[in-house]
C-alpha positions as CSV (number, residue, x, y, z in Angstrom):
1,M,98.1,107.5,115.7
2,E,96.0,104.4,115.7
3,L,92.4,104.7,114.9
4,T,89.7,102.0,114.7
5,F,86.8,102.2,112.2
6,S,84.3,102.7,114.9
7,E,86.3,105.7,116.2
8,L,86.5,107.1,112.7
9,R,82.7,106.6,112.2
10,S,81.9,108.6,115.3
11,K,83.7,111.8,114.0
12,E,81.8,114.6,112.3
13,V,83.2,115.5,108.8
14,V,83.5,119.3,108.3
15,N,84.2,121.1,105.0
16,M,87.0,123.6,105.5
17,Q,85.9,125.7,102.6
18,D,82.6,126.9,104.0
19,G,82.4,125.3,107.4
20,R,79.4,123.0,106.5
21,K,79.0,119.8,108.4
22,L,78.8,116.9,105.9
23,G,77.8,114.2,108.4
24,R,79.7,111.3,109.9
25,A,81.9,108.9,107.9
26,C,79.9,105.8,107.0
27,D,82.6,103.8,105.1
28,L,86.3,103.5,104.5
29,V,87.7,102.9,101.0
30,L,90.8,100.7,100.8
31,C,93.0,99.8,97.8
32,Y,93.7,96.1,97.3
33,P,96.3,94.6,96.8
34,D,98.3,97.8,97.7
35,N,96.9,97.7,101.3
36,R,96.5,101.5,101.5
37,W,93.7,103.8,102.6
38,V,92.2,105.8,99.7
39,G,89.5,107.8,101.4
40,I,86.2,107.9,103.3
41,V,82.5,108.0,102.3
42,V,79.9,110.3,103.9
43,P,76.3,109.5,103.3
44,G,74.3,111.9,101.1
45,S,71.4,113.8,102.5
46,G,68.5,115.8,101.3
47,F,64.9,116.5,102.3
48,F,62.9,115.6,99.2
49,R,65.3,113.4,97.3
50,K,68.2,111.3,98.3
51,R,71.6,112.5,97.0
52,S,74.4,110.1,96.3
53,D,77.1,109.4,98.9
54,L,80.1,111.7,98.9
55,F,83.6,110.2,98.5
56,I,86.4,112.2,100.2
57,D,89.8,111.4,98.9
58,L,92.6,111.0,101.5
59,K,94.6,113.8,99.9
60,N,91.6,116.2,100.7
61,I,91.6,115.3,104.4
62,I,93.6,117.9,106.3
63,K,93.3,116.6,109.8
64,I,91.7,113.9,111.9
65,G,91.1,115.4,115.3
66,E,89.5,114.0,118.5
67,D,86.0,115.1,117.5
68,V,86.1,116.0,113.8
69,I,87.6,115.2,110.4
70,L,88.6,118.4,108.5
């Protein structure tokens, strides 16, 4: 399955443990010079204070579907 970054960015990231929506992927982490995909970054959110971005390792991604990343 081929996937562009803009397609990946449009998908909602959902935590499989509790069903929480974490947001949309904002960045892709690659390992150089190995040329492999390491994970994705989801922006932090909060009402009163900004939380740091959340890194999701590739081994923790169960499935990339048409609409969501689990």
